[in-house]
N, C-alpha and C positions, 0 to 999 in steps of 0.2 A: 221377801218384798221389803223395799226400804220403808222406813217409818213414814206414816201418812203426813206428819208435820215436818219432820227433818227434811223431807224431800218435797215440800209443798211449794216450790218455785218452779214454774215451767209453763208449758203450753198444752192446753187441753182441746182436743178436737171434739166438738159436740155436733150431733145431728139434731138440730132444733125441731120440735114438733110445732104444728100449726096452732095458733091461738096464744103462744107465749111471746112476749117481747124479748128483745135481746137482753134487756135489763133483768127480766124474770130469770133467765138462764144464769146470768152472772150472780144474782142473789142466791139462787139455789146452790151453786158451786161453792160460794163462799160459806154458806150455812153448813153444808154438809161436811166440808173439810174441817170446819171448826169443831163439829160435833165428833169428828174422828180422833181429835186430840185426847190423849189419856187423861188430861187434867180437866177436861170440860165437865161441868156439873150444872144441870139445869136449876138446881136449887141455890147455886151461887148468887149471892146479891149483896149489896151494901146496905146495912140497916143503920138507922140513927143510933148513936151512942146515948147513954143516959143523959150526958151533958147537953147534947143537941136536943133531946126530947124535952129538957126543961127550958130550952130557949136560949142556952148560953151559945155564944158565937165562937168560932174557932175550932170546935170539935170536929172530928172526922168519923165517917161511918165505919163500921166494923165489917170486915169480910169474913163470913161464916164458912166459905167454901174451903175444901181441902185439895191438897195436890198442887201441881205446878199450874200457874195461870196460863190458859191458852192464849196464843198470840192473836193479834188482829191481822186479818188477811186483806191484802190489796188485790182486788180482782177487777179485770176489765175485759173488753173484747175489742178485736180489730176488725171493724166492718159490720155495720148494722144490718139485720134482716128484719123486714116488715113482719108484724104479728101473723098475717096470713101465710107468710112463706115458711117453707121447711128447708132443711138442709144444713150445710156446713157453716158453723160459727166458730171462730178462733177465740178461745178464752185464755187470757193471760193471768197467771197466778203468781202472787208474791213479787219477787224481783223480776219476774217475767214481764211485768208491766213496763219495764224500761225498754223493752224491745218493740213496743207498739209502733213507734215511728217507722220502723223497718219492716213491718208486716202490712202497713197500709199501701195503697197504690198498686197492688198486684192484680194481674188479670184474673178474670172469673169466668166460670161456665154455669149457665142456667138452663133448666128445662121449664118451659112455660106453656100454659094452655090459654089461648085467646078466644074469648067469646065474641062473636061478631053480631052486629045489628043492635047492640045495647051499650050505652055509656053510662058510667057512674061518676059521682063527684070525687071519689078517691082513686079512680082508674082500676079499682079491683072489686072483688065480690063483697067486700066489707062495706062498700059505700051505697048510697042511694041512687036509684036510676034518675038520670038527669036528661037523657036524650035517647031516641030510638031512630033507626034508619033501615030502609030495605037493604037486603044483601045484594051483591052482584049476581049475575046469572050463574057463576061458577067460581071455583077457587083460582081459576087462571088469572083473574084480575089482581088477586093478592100476590100470587106467585110471581107475576111480572113485575111487581114493585120491590121485591127483595133486594136487588142490586143497589137501589137508591139508599138503602139503610145499612150498607156495608162499607167499611173504611171509616175515614174521619168525617163525622157529621155533626150538625148542630141540633141540640135537643133542649126543649123547655121542660124543666123538672116539674113534678107534680106539686100541686098546691098543698096537699096533705103529705108532708115529709119532714125529715129531721133537719132539713136546711134551716139556717137561722137568719132572722131579720132583726138587726139591732139587739142581738143576744137571745132572742126568743125563738124557739123552733116554730116553723110554719104550722105544724099540726096543732100547736097550742093556740096560736092565733085563730085558727078555724074553729076550735072548740069554744073559745071565748067570744066568737062572734065579731072579732075585730077585723078591720079591713086588711087585705093582703097587699103587699107591694106588687109592682109589676114584675112578673117572672121572666127574666131574660134567658134567651137560648144560650147554652153552654156547649163548648166542643167536647165530644166523647168519640171513643173509637169502638167500633164493632169489627172484630176480626173475622167472625163467622156467624152467619144467620141462615138457617135452614128450616124448612117445614118438614117435620118428621111424621105427621099424620094428619089427615083431614077427615072430619066427621060432619059433612055438610048438612045432614039431616038434623043435627043438634047445634048447628052453627058454630062449631068448635074447630080450632086448628091448634095442633101442638107445634112448638118451636124449640129449637136448640140455639142458644146464643153464647158465643165466646166473645167477651168484651173487655174493655179496659176499665180501670177504676172510675167511679163516678157516674156510670151508666145506670139509668133507671129503666128497668124492663117494663114497668107500668107505662111510662112515656112512650117507649118503643111500640108497645101494643096499641096504644091510642093512635099514634102517628101512622103505623102501618095500616091499621083499619081505615083510617080517614083517607089515606093515599089510594086505597082500593075502592073508595066511594061509599063507605059506610061508617059506622061507629064501632067501638069495641072496648073490652076491658079484660083484665086478667081474672081467670077463675082459679088458677093454681100456678104456684111458682116454687121451684126447688133449686137451690144452689148446690152444685155437685163438685165444684172446685174452686179453691182459692190459691192462685200460685202454684206451688208444688204440692199442695195438700188436697187429698180427695176425701169425699164423704164416706167412701167405703171403709176408711180407717178411723171414723169418728165413733164416739160413744153415743149410743141412742138410749131412748127410754130414760132421759135424764131425771125425771121425777121419780123414778123407781130406784135410781142408783144411790148407794150410800157413799160416805166420804172415802171408805177404803177402796172402793171400786174406782172412784175418781182419781185418788192418789196413784193407783196402779196404772191408770191410763195416761197420767202426766208424762209428757215428753221432756226429757232434760233440756235445759236452755241451749246446750250445744247442738241440739237437734231442731231447734226452733227456727233456724235460718238456713235450711239445707241448700237453698239456691244461691247463697253467698259463698265466696271464696273463703278458705280456712287456713290461717297461718299458725303454725305450731310454735309454741313458746316453751323453753325449758323452765324449770321451776323458779329459777333465780329471775328471769325476765318476767314471768307471771307475777311474782311477789312485787316486783318493781312497779308494774302496771297497776296492780291492786292498791298500792300505796300512793297512787296519784301520779306516777311517772308517765311520760310520753315516749312512744317507741322511737328509736333511732332510725334514720333513713336506711341504714345498712340492714335492719331487720327484714327489709322487703326482699332481700336475697333469698330468704327462706330459712328453714324448709317449709314448703307449702303442702298441706294435706290435700287441699283442693285449690288449684291456682286460678288466677283470673283468665278469662277467655283470651285467646290470642287477638291482639290488636286493641284490647281494652286496657288503658293505663291507669284509670282512676275509678273510684267507687267504694261502696261499703264492703267490708270483710270482716270475718270472725277471727278472734285470737283465742286459741284453744291450748290448754296446758297439756303436759305429757300424760296426765290421767284422763283426758278426755273432757275436762270441765271448761265451760265457756268462761273466759277471763274478762273479755271486753269485746265491744264492737268498735272497729276502727274505720277511718275513712282514708283511702289512698289518694294522694293529690299529686299533680304534676308541676304546679307553679306556686312555690318551689317544690321540687320533688321530695316526697316524704309521706309521713302518715301521722295521724293523731287519733286519739281516743275520743269517741263521741258518746259512749255509754260503758261504764265499768260495773261488773257483777262481783259482789263480795263472795269470798270463797265459800262461806257457809250456805249460800243460796243455791249452790250447784252441786248435787251429789255426783260422785264418781260414776262412771259407766259400770264399774264393778258393783253389782247389787246382790244382796242376799237373796237366796231362793225363797 
């Protein structure tokens, strides 16, 4: 297995548990990878020198720790999950954070449970009941409304969300008791919406939703219930897919996993954008790009490990060297014809596909 720190740039698929924020997951990953470093020592600290203790300025603290100083890890995520929700969270580690813009905006799949007859102020089970309404005579009233919420629709986001108003997330405004701005409907896309189970005696309906980025399943649950003539809120939400990634391949039990397990589950950066075309670079061209050079238009003749789809002349693609390491992310353009780098990955950040057993 590659060293936990030498290879700690990559993509980690995490199956988030309920009750954790996305930030909680990122903090846990960062902390455990740091602890996996051979030079990490919990006793390491800077203490005042004798000069500083006597009040003289300009003296520096003494580092009493031994061994190599562990690096600082940049960790983030691509796509927030609500605390109540479970499922797939994409965590980017180290230089992997440079890939965040190319992992946002992907389609997603959710499994949700809608409780009918009761509305909450957060549109989920974590909120306070704010309205009740009688149920329709049967589930047919709800089933008949499904086509209205398929395709390109307009959706008003929840008041309690990570959307920002003048730089402040809406959920913070709610917590502080500050007035909320008028929330305007936004266009979203629902590719597929189906009812997978109905438990009318408990007022629950299970849904599967395939949707575009920016869709709020809480808002969808509210709107679907109201269209059926009642109220509703989510009691469960699980994200099972983000773009090409599935939750079945994710690391679960994140609070019980140590840094070594997380490092072993890290996907190399070359595998972080499998849905993008891949251009192979020889080592000379790879070095040229890593030193700040831009690809020549002639490079687009290939060789391509994974080509662009037929009929698609522009878009994001990967540049991979002969050892399978991600060199850069490029953008192919048609006016004028050519390509340019939009993110470059240092060689040390990307381990080879050849890994020690």
